[in-house]
N, C-alpha and C positions, 0 to 999 in steps of 0.2 A: 090501343094496340098503335094506330097512325101517328099519335102523336109520339109515343115512346118511339116509334120506328125512324119518325125524324129527327128525334136526339140525336140517335146514333149517325145517321147520316150528317148530321150537322158537324158533331165531333169528328166525324172522319175525315170529311172537307176541311176542317179548320187544321187540323194535325198535317195530312199530306200538303197542305198549302203550307203552313208553317215551316216544316221540315225541310221540304226540297224547295222553297220558291220565296222564303222569305216572307210569306203570307200575300202577296202581290202579283200572281203570275201575268204575265201578258205573253200575246203571239204564241209561239210553239211552246213555251212552258205553259200556260192554259190549256193547249190541247192534250198536251202531257200529262196534265191533272186531272184532266177529264176522262183519261183513257185509264189513269191506275184507281181513281174514283169508281169508274163504273164496273172493272175489276173486282175490286172488294165489296161493292153494293151488290153486285150480283153473286156474291160467294154462296150464300145460304142456297138460293135456286138452283145454281152448278151442284152443289151439295146433295140436295135433295135428289136430282136425278141419277149423282152416283149412286148414292145409299138405294136407289128404289132398284138400281141397276142390280148391285150386289146383293141385295135380300132375294134375288132370284135363282142366285146358284149358291147362298150359306146363308145359316140362319144367325143372325144377329143379335137376337135378343138375348140379354145378360153377357153378349161377349166383349172382352176388353179389348179396347181399341185406342191406340195411340195414333196422334197426328203428329210428327213432325214439322214444324213450319208450319203450325197451324191460322197465321195470320189473323186476321179478325174473325176467326172460329166458324166459318160459314158450313165447312165440311165436317168439323167437330162437331156441331150442333145438330146438324142435320142425321149424323149417325145417331145420336143421343136420341132424337126422337122417332127411331127405328128401332129401340130397345138397346142401344150397347151402353155399356159403362166406359163413358167417353174421358179422354184425357187430350188436352191440346198442348203443346211447347212452342215455345218459339222465343228466340234470342232477341227479338225486338231492336234488329239491326235495320232492316228495312223502315222502320216507324218506332220511334220510343215507347209508345203507350199502345201497341197492338194486343198484348194480352188483356189489357184492360178495357180495351174495345170489343174484345172478343167476351168478357165476362157480360159486358152491356148486353150484346147481341143475344146470348144464350140466355140472360135474364128476360130478356122481352118476348123472347119466344117460350118461355116456363119450362127451361130445360137446366138440371142440376149438373153442368158441364167442370170439369178441375182445368183450367188454365194456368199454366205454369212457366215463369220467365227460367228459360236455360238454356243450354247448348248443346247440339247434336252430339259434339265430338266426347262429351262425356254425360251420358243421360243418366238421369237423378233416380233410375229405377232397377229393380234387382234384374237379374236373368232368367229369360224364360216368363216375363210376366203378363205378354201381350197376346192375345189371341189375333190380332189385326194390326199390322201397323204401316200407316201410310206415311209416305214421302213422294209429295206431289208439288212439281216444279222449284224444288228447294234447293236441290245439291248446287246450285250455280252462286246461292247466296251464302253458303258455308265455308268457314274458315279452313276447312280441312277434309275432302270430300271421302278422304280411305278410313280416316277416323270415324267419320260419321257411318260409313258403309259396314263397319265393323261394329258398330254400336246397335244400330239396327239387326243385325243378324243376332246379335247378342241377346236382347231383349225380347225376341220373338218365341212364342211357346214351340216346343217342337210341333205339335198338330196344326199350328197356325201359319199364317201366310203372312207375305209381303207385298203389298203394292207399291210400286216406284214409278215415278214419270219424271223424265226430264229432256234436255234438248242434247244432240251430240254436238260437241264442239268444230267438228271436221265438217259436218254437213255445209254442202254450198249454199242451202237454203239460210242456214243459221248464220253463215259467213257473211253473205250479200245484206241481210237484216235483222241484227241483233234487236230482239222481241221486246227489251224495255225500254230501249232508248232509239230505237230504227236509224240505227247506224250501220255503215258496212265497216268489214275488217277487223274492229274492236275487240271480237273474240280471239282473234290470233294474236292480240297485243298483250304483254306484261298487265298485271293489272294496275300498277302505279301509272303505265302509261295510258291505258283506257279511262284511268280515271281522271286524268290532267286532260285528255281531250274535251270529255263529257263536262266537266266541272268549269275548268279554267279557260280553256281555248274556246270551246262550242258555246259553254256557260248554258248547257242543257237545264242544269240542276246543279243546286248547292251540296247537294250528296250523292254519291254512288254507291250503290247498294250491291252489286256483281262482284263476286269473287272470280272465279273461272268455272266454264263449265266441263261437265265430266265426257267421258268418251263410254262408248258401247264396251270395248274390250277392258276398260279401267274396270265398269261396274260387274262385268261377269268374272275377271279374275277373281276380285273378292267374295263374290258368290261361291266360285269354286273353293279357295281358301278355307272359307268358314262352313263348308261343309253345305253349302245352298243349293238345291235343285231349283231350276227356274226356266220359265220360258219368256220369250219378248214376242210382243204382237204387233201388228202394225194396221192400223185402222185403213188406211190410204194407200198402201201399194198399189192395190188393181185399180185407182184410180187416175194413175198416171197414164197410161196410153189412152183414156177415152179424154183425159183434160188437154193433152197435145192435140188433140185435133177439135177441142171447143178451150181456146185459151181464155175467152171474155168470162167463163165460170170462175176465173181464179181471182179473188179479191186481192191477195196480198200483192203489192206490185214487183217486190224484188223476184218472187218465183215467176211470176208472169213474165217480167224480163228475161230471167233464165231461160225458161222453157221456149220463149220466142227465140233466142240467138240460138239455142240447142237446134231447135225446129230449121231455123233458116240456114245453117250451116251442115245439115244432114246428118246429124248425129242424134236423131230421135231413137233411133233402137239402142246405143248404148244407156240413156238417159233409163229408158224401160228396164235394162239389164240393172245397172247399179241401185235400182229402186228396189230390188228383192235383198239389198243390204241394210240392216237395221239404220247404221248411222248415216247413210246417204241423204234420206228424207227430213232426218232432223229428230224428230218425235221419238224417244225411245219409251215404251211402254213394256213393264214387266210384272210378273206374278211370281213369287218366290217364296218356298217353304222348305225349313229341314226335311220335311218328309216328301219322297218323291211320289207318294199316293195322292195326296192332297194335291199338289201341282197338275198331277194327271186327271185329275176329277175336274180342278177347276177348268182346264185348257178343254176338258169334254165339253162342259156347260158354256164356256164361253165361245167353243165352237158352234154349239147347238143355237145360242143367242145370235150370232152374226147371220148363220142360216135363216133363221126366222124372219131377223130383220128384211133379207133379201128377198 
């Protein structure tokens, strides 16, 4: 297993290095490579934590699960380990051989997972095919956010549910530090200009993998038009008042800078006030379903888990 895992890691590093940095990253390029490499390598461990959490409030055994934007297949493989009939789809835009890497990872972990190359705007599945649909940190990479959301709503079963996580384009924390390239303000620019800055002017990468970030209002409008019930939950909104008094706890430099600036000019209460709005903090996390009773049950169980953690 260790030998096989090394093979996956070597293939992943080689693919990232060749696609983004012409095989010879140096300086900031090397730092970005390590960031993306670590993110993909840790995907299976992260996926297992998510699958374990989900197993607390839904029976995963024999459930048909689809992950849109599966990347290297960490989450999809983890849900397969929990008994799901798992399918992963990726358009391979962020890396040309992602689905091939995902197949290697699943095989190394003895899981029979179906990985398909395709687009989220036109999913190659029948309507109402899946009990669980995941779309985790993917919407900023698709060509058409609205079409992708329509397709997600189409393929979920009437008693199934959607889990969607992304970042809001207008969050001050996202604006000050775009998470893929660690640059301020580029989320506000047209895609062609952001690509020019990253690839041509700053030369941080030879390829640019981000389209545009969605907004909270854009997502909920789509849910409503497709008859999808939803709720948004924020894991860290109650931490804002505490972190304002303990700025050294904040690891993200841009967040620390924003909070320090706000505190210094006496606007602390406004930060606490705006933190109750989903778009402000950046992370958007949704459970959604065509069935209000399903979302109500999940909301109750998620709340119960959060209370137990406290």
